[in-house]
MARBA-3410 file (N, C-alpha, C, O; in Angstrom, 1 decimal):
125
0.8,-1.2,0.0,0.0,0.0,-0.1,0.9,1.3,0.0,0.5,2.3,-0.6 ~ 2.0,1.2,0.7,2.9,2.3,0.8,3.5,2.7,-0.6,3.7,3.9,-1.0 ~ 3.8,1.6,-1.3,4.4,1.9,-2.6,3.3,2.5,-3.6,3.6,3.4,-4.4 ~ 2.1,2.1,-3.5,1.1,2.7,-4.4,0.8,4.2,-3.9,0.6,5.0,-4.8 ~ 0.8,4.4,-2.7,0.6,5.8,-2.2,1.8,6.7,-2.7,1.7,7.8,-3.1
3.0,6.1,-2.6,4.2,6.8,-3.0,4.1,7.2,-4.5,4.5,8.3,-4.9 ~ 3.6,6.2,-5.3,3.5,6.3,-6.7,2.5,7.3,-7.0,2.7,8.2,-7.9 ~ 1.4,7.3,-6.3,0.3,8.3,-6.6,0.8,9.8,-6.2,0.4,10.7,-6.9 ~ 1.5,9.9,-5.2,2.1,11.2,-4.9,3.1,11.7,-5.9,3.1,12.9,-6.3 ~ 3.9,10.7,-6.4,4.8,11.1,-7.4,4.1,11.5,-8.7,4.5,12.5,-9.4
3.1,10.8,-9.0,2.2,11.1,-10.2,1.6,12.5,-10.1,1.6,13.2,-11.1 ~ 1.1,12.8,-8.9,0.5,14.2,-8.7,1.5,15.2,-8.8,1.3,16.3,-9.3 ~ 2.7,14.9,-8.3,3.9,15.8,-8.4,4.3,16.0,-9.8,4.5,17.1,-10.2 ~ 4.3,15.0,-10.6,4.6,15.2,-12.1,3.5,16.0,-12.8,3.8,16.9,-13.5 ~ 2.3,15.7,-12.5,1.1,16.5,-13.1,1.2,18.0,-12.6,1.0,18.9,-13.4
1.4,18.3,-11.3,1.5,19.7,-10.9,2.7,20.4,-11.4,2.6,21.6,-11.8 ~ 3.9,19.7,-11.5,5.0,20.3,-12.1,4.8,20.7,-13.6,5.3,21.7,-14.0 ~ 4.1,19.9,-14.3,3.8,20.1,-15.7,2.9,21.3,-15.9,2.9,22.0,-16.8 ~ 2.0,21.4,-14.9,1.0,22.6,-14.9,1.7,23.9,-14.6,1.3,24.9,-15.1 ~ 2.8,23.8,-13.8,3.6,25.1,-13.3,4.7,25.4,-14.3,4.9,26.6,-14.6
5.5,24.4,-14.7,6.7,24.7,-15.4,6.5,24.7,-16.9,6.0,23.6,-17.4 ~ 6.8,25.7,-17.7,6.7,25.7,-19.1,7.9,24.8,-19.7,9.0,24.9,-19.2 ~ 7.6,24.0,-20.6,8.7,23.1,-21.2,8.7,21.7,-20.5,9.5,20.9,-20.9 ~ 8.0,21.5,-19.5,7.8,20.2,-18.8,6.4,19.8,-19.1,5.5,20.4,-18.6 ~ 6.2,18.7,-19.9,4.8,18.3,-20.4,4.6,16.9,-20.0,5.5,16.0,-20.1
3.3,16.6,-19.6,2.9,15.2,-19.5,1.5,15.2,-20.2,0.8,16.2,-20.2 ~ 1.2,14.1,-20.7,-0.1,13.9,-21.4,-1.2,13.5,-20.4,-1.6,12.4,-20.4 ~ -1.7,14.5,-19.7,-2.8,14.2,-18.8,-2.3,13.5,-17.5,-1.1,13.3,-17.2 ~ -3.3,13.2,-16.6,-3.0,12.6,-15.4,-2.5,11.1,-15.6,-1.7,10.6,-14.9 ~ -3.1,10.5,-16.6,-2.7,9.2,-17.0,-1.3,9.1,-17.4,-0.5,8.2,-17.0
-0.9,10.1,-18.2,0.5,10.2,-18.6,1.4,10.5,-17.4,2.5,10.0,-17.4 ~ 0.9,11.3,-16.5,1.7,11.5,-15.3,2.0,10.1,-14.5,3.1,9.9,-14.0 ~ 1.0,9.3,-14.5,1.0,8.0,-13.8,2.2,7.2,-14.5,3.0,6.6,-13.8 ~ 2.1,7.1,-15.8,3.1,6.4,-16.5,4.5,6.9,-16.4,5.5,6.2,-16.3 ~ 4.6,8.3,-16.5,5.9,8.9,-16.4,6.5,8.7,-14.9,7.7,8.5,-14.8
5.6,8.7,-13.9,6.1,8.4,-12.5,6.5,7.0,-12.4,7.5,6.8,-11.6 ~ 5.9,6.1,-13.0,6.3,4.7,-13.0,7.7,4.5,-13.6,8.6,3.9,-13.0 ~ 7.9,5.1,-14.9,9.2,5.1,-15.5,10.3,5.7,-14.7,11.4,5.2,-14.7 ~ 10.0,6.9,-14.2,11.0,7.6,-13.4,11.3,6.8,-12.1,12.4,6.7,-11.7 ~ 10.3,6.3,-11.4,10.5,5.5,-10.2,11.4,4.3,-10.4,12.2,4.0,-9.6
11.1,3.6,-11.6,11.9,2.5,-11.8,13.4,2.8,-12.2,14.3,2.2,-11.7 ~ 13.5,3.9,-13.0,14.8,4.4,-13.2,15.6,4.8,-12.0,16.8,4.4,-11.7 ~ 14.9,5.5,-11.1,15.5,6.0,-9.8,15.9,4.8,-9.0,17.0,4.8,-8.4 ~ 15.1,3.7,-9.0,15.3,2.6,-8.2,16.6,1.8,-8.8,17.5,1.3,-8.1 ~ 16.6,1.7,-10.1,17.7,0.9,-10.8,19.0,1.7,-10.8,20.0,1.2,-10.6
18.9,3.0,-11.1,20.2,3.7,-11.5,20.5,4.9,-10.5,21.6,5.3,-10.6 ~ 19.6,5.4,-9.8,19.8,6.6,-9.0,20.9,6.5,-8.0,21.8,7.4,-8.0 ~ 21.0,5.4,-7.2,22.1,5.3,-6.3,23.5,5.1,-7.1,24.5,5.6,-6.7 ~ 23.4,4.3,-8.1,24.6,4.0,-8.9,25.3,5.3,-9.5,26.5,5.5,-9.5 ~ 24.4,6.1,-10.1,24.8,7.4,-10.7,25.3,8.3,-9.6,26.4,9.0,-9.8
24.6,8.4,-8.5,25.0,9.3,-7.4,26.5,8.8,-6.9,27.4,9.7,-6.7 ~ 26.7,7.5,-6.7,28.0,7.1,-6.2,29.0,7.3,-7.3,30.2,7.7,-7.0 ~ 28.7,7.1,-8.6,29.7,7.3,-9.6,30.1,8.8,-9.6,31.3,9.1,-9.7 ~ 29.2,9.8,-9.6,29.5,11.2,-9.6,30.2,11.5,-8.3,31.1,12.4,-8.3 ~ 29.9,11.0,-7.2,30.7,11.2,-5.9,32.1,10.8,-6.1,33.0,11.6,-5.7
32.4,9.6,-6.6,33.7,9.1,-6.8,34.5,10.0,-7.9,35.6,10.4,-7.8 ~ 33.7,10.2,-9.0,34.4,11.0,-10.1,34.8,12.4,-9.8,35.7,12.9,-10.4 ~ 34.1,12.9,-8.8,34.5,14.3,-8.3,35.4,14.3,-7.2,35.6,15.3,-6.5 ~ 36.0,13.1,-6.9,37.0,12.9,-5.9,36.4,13.4,-4.5,37.0,14.1,-3.7 ~ 35.1,12.9,-4.3,34.5,13.1,-2.9,33.6,14.5,-2.8,32.8,14.6,-1.9
33.9,15.4,-3.7,33.1,16.6,-3.6,31.7,16.5,-3.8,30.8,17.2,-3.3 ~ 31.4,15.4,-4.7,29.9,15.1,-4.9,29.2,14.5,-3.8,28.0,14.7,-3.6 ~ 30.0,13.8,-2.8,29.4,13.4,-1.5,29.2,14.5,-0.6,28.3,14.6,0.2 ~ 30.2,15.4,-0.6,30.1,16.6,0.3,29.0,17.5,0.0,28.4,18.2,0.8 ~ 28.8,17.7,-1.3,27.6,18.5,-1.8,26.5,17.5,-2.3,26.1,17.6,-3.4
26.1,16.6,-1.4,25.2,15.6,-1.8,23.8,16.2,-2.3,23.3,15.6,-3.1 ~ 23.3,17.3,-1.8,22.1,17.8,-2.2,22.2,18.2,-3.7,21.3,17.9,-4.5 ~ 23.3,18.9,-4.0,23.5,19.2,-5.5,23.6,18.1,-6.3,23.0,18.1,-7.4 ~ 24.4,17.0,-5.9,24.6,15.9,-6.7,23.3,15.1,-6.9,23.0,14.6,-8.0 ~ 22.5,15.0,-5.8,21.3,14.3,-6.0,20.2,15.1,-6.9,19.5,14.4,-7.6
20.3,16.4,-6.8,19.5,17.2,-7.7,19.9,17.0,-9.2,19.1,16.9,-10.1 ~ 21.2,17.0,-9.4,21.7,16.7,-10.7,21.3,15.3,-11.3,20.9,15.2,-12.4 ~ 21.5,14.3,-10.4,21.1,13.0,-10.8,19.6,12.9,-11.1,19.2,12.2,-12.1 ~ 18.8,13.5,-10.3,17.3,13.5,-10.5,17.0,14.1,-11.9,16.2,13.7,-12.6 ~ 17.7,15.2,-12.3,17.5,15.9,-13.6,18.0,14.9,-14.6,17.3,14.8,-15.7
19.0,14.2,-14.5,19.5,13.3,-15.5,18.4,12.1,-15.7,18.0,11.8,-16.9 ~ 17.9,11.6,-14.6,16.9,10.6,-14.6,15.6,11.0,-15.3,15.0,10.3,-16.0 ~ 15.3,12.3,-15.0,14.1,12.9,-15.7,14.3,12.9,-17.2,13.4,12.6,-18.0 ~ 15.5,13.2,-17.6,15.8,13.3,-19.1,15.7,11.8,-19.7,15.2,11.6,-20.8 ~ 16.3,10.9,-18.9,16.2,9.5,-19.3,14.7,9.0,-19.4,14.3,8.3,-20.3
14.0,9.4,-18.4,12.6,9.0,-18.3,11.8,9.6,-19.6,11.0,8.9,-20.3 ~ 12.1,10.8,-19.9,11.5,11.5,-21.0,11.9,10.8,-22.3,11.1,10.7,-23.3 ~ 13.1,10.3,-22.4,13.5,9.6,-23.6,12.8,8.2,-23.8,12.7,7.6,-24.9 ~ 12.5,7.6,-22.6,11.9,6.3,-22.6,10.4,6.3,-22.6,9.7,5.3,-23.1 ~ 9.8,7.4,-22.1,8.3,7.5,-22.0,7.7,8.3,-23.1,8.2,9.4,-23.3
6.6,7.9,-23.7,5.9,8.8,-24.7,5.0,9.7,-24.1,4.5,10.6,-24.8 ~ 4.8,9.6,-22.7,3.9,10.6,-22.1,4.6,11.7,-21.3,4.0,12.5,-20.5 ~ 5.9,11.8,-21.5,6.7,12.8,-20.8,7.6,13.5,-21.8,8.3,12.8,-22.4 ~ 7.5,14.8,-21.9,8.4,15.7,-22.8,9.0,16.8,-21.9,8.3,17.6,-21.2 ~ 10.3,16.9,-22.0,11.1,17.9,-21.4,11.9,18.6,-22.3,12.8,18.0,-23.0
11.7,19.9,-22.5,12.4,20.7,-23.6,13.9,20.7,-23.6,14.6,20.6,-24.6 ~ 14.5,20.9,-22.4,15.9,21.0,-22.2,16.5,20.6,-20.8,15.7,20.4,-19.8 ~ 17.7,20.5,-20.7,18.3,20.1,-19.4,18.0,21.1,-18.4,17.8,20.7,-17.2 ~ 18.0,22.4,-18.7,17.7,23.5,-17.7,16.2,23.2,-17.2,16.0,23.4,-16.0 ~ 15.3,22.9,-18.0,14.0,22.6,-17.6,13.9,21.4,-16.7,13.2,21.4,-15.8
14.8,20.4,-17.0,14.9,19.2,-16.2,15.4,19.5,-14.8,15.0,19.0,-13.7 ~ 16.4,20.5,-14.7,16.9,20.9,-13.4,15.9,21.6,-12.6,15.8,21.4,-11.4 ~ 15.1,22.5,-13.2,14.1,23.2,-12.5,12.9,22.1,-12.2,12.3,22.2,-11.1 ~ 12.6,21.3,-13.1,11.6,20.3,-12.9,11.9,19.4,-11.7,11.1,19.1,-10.9 ~ 13.2,19.0,-11.5,13.7,18.1,-10.4,13.5,18.9,-9.1,13.1,18.3,-8.1
13.8,20.1,-9.1,13.6,20.9,-7.8,12.1,21.0,-7.5,11.7,20.9,-6.4 ~ 11.3,21.3,-8.5,9.8,21.4,-8.3,9.2,20.0,-7.9,8.4,19.9,-7.0 ~ 9.7,18.9,-8.5,9.2,17.6,-8.2,9.5,17.3,-6.7,8.6,16.8,-5.9 ~ 10.8,17.6,-6.3,11.1,17.3,-4.9,10.3,18.2,-4.0,9.8,17.6,-3.0 ~ 10.1,19.4,-4.2,9.4,20.3,-3.3,8.0,19.9,-3.3,7.5,19.9,-2.1
7.3,19.7,-4.4,5.9,19.4,-4.4,5.7,18.0,-3.7,4.8,17.8,-3.0 ~ 6.6,17.1,-4.0,6.5,15.7,-3.4,6.6,15.8,-1.8,5.9,15.1,-1.1 ~ 7.6,16.6,-1.4,7.7,16.8,0.1,6.5,17.4,0.7,6.1,16.9,1.7 ~ 6.0,18.4,0.1,4.7,19.1,0.6,3.5,18.1,0.7,2.7,18.1,1.6 ~ 3.4,17.3,-0.4,2.3,16.3,-0.5,2.5,15.2,0.6,1.5,14.8,1.2
3.7,14.8,0.8,3.9,13.8,1.8,3.6,14.3,3.2,3.0,13.7,4.0 ~ 4.1,15.6,3.4,3.8,16.2,4.6,2.3,16.5,4.9,1.8,16.2,6.0 ~ 1.6,16.9,3.9,0.1,17.0,4.0,-0.5,15.7,4.2,-1.5,15.7,5.0 ~ -0.1,14.6,3.6,-0.7,13.4,3.8,-0.5,12.8,5.2,-1.4,12.2,5.8 ~ 0.7,13.1,5.7,1.0,12.7,7.1,0.1,13.4,8.1,-0.5,12.8,9.0
0.0,14.7,7.8,-0.8,15.6,8.7,-2.2,15.2,8.7,-2.9,15.1,9.7 ~ -2.7,14.8,7.5,-4.1,14.3,7.3,-4.4,13.1,8.1,-5.4,12.9,8.8 ~ -3.4,12.1,7.9,-3.7,10.8,8.5,-3.5,10.9,10.0,-4.2,10.2,10.7 ~ -2.6,11.6,10.6,-2.4,11.6,12.0,-3.2,12.7,12.7,-3.4,12.6,14.0 ~ -3.6,13.8,12.0,-4.4,14.8,12.6,-3.6,15.9,13.1,-4.1,17.0,13.4
-2.2,15.7,13.2,-1.3,16.7,13.5,-0.2,16.8,12.6,0.3,15.7,12.2 ~ 0.4,18.0,12.2,1.4,18.1,11.4,2.8,17.6,11.9,3.2,17.9,13.1 ~ 3.5,16.9,11.1,4.9,16.4,11.6,5.9,17.5,11.5,5.8,18.4,10.7 ~ 6.7,17.5,12.5,7.8,18.5,12.5,8.8,18.3,11.5,9.2,17.1,11.3 ~ 9.3,19.2,10.8,10.4,19.1,9.8,11.7,19.2,10.5,12.7,19.1,9.8
END
């Protein structure tokens, strides 16, 4: 159940990011569900590997600046997901960078809101 809820929140994040960011397109909410599935699988298969590779390739600076490295990896995976999915289009890498930031922010807010709704009290950040 947790995986399905996470997938739904990621799908909603994709859909809202496409509504906010010009150059980031999904083909409706069904397309957002498909794009979230492709992105989630890529992130599960390649996310940690690419993160570690970049951390080693930058002689540890990538680990020190983990937030920036994770943000860059997420943008790369978004571009890969757009190449593999027919329901996601991203105009350029700059749009992917901003889209990765928006996806993270929206996803965090949605998870926070879901937790607050389920427990009746907001969780401390």
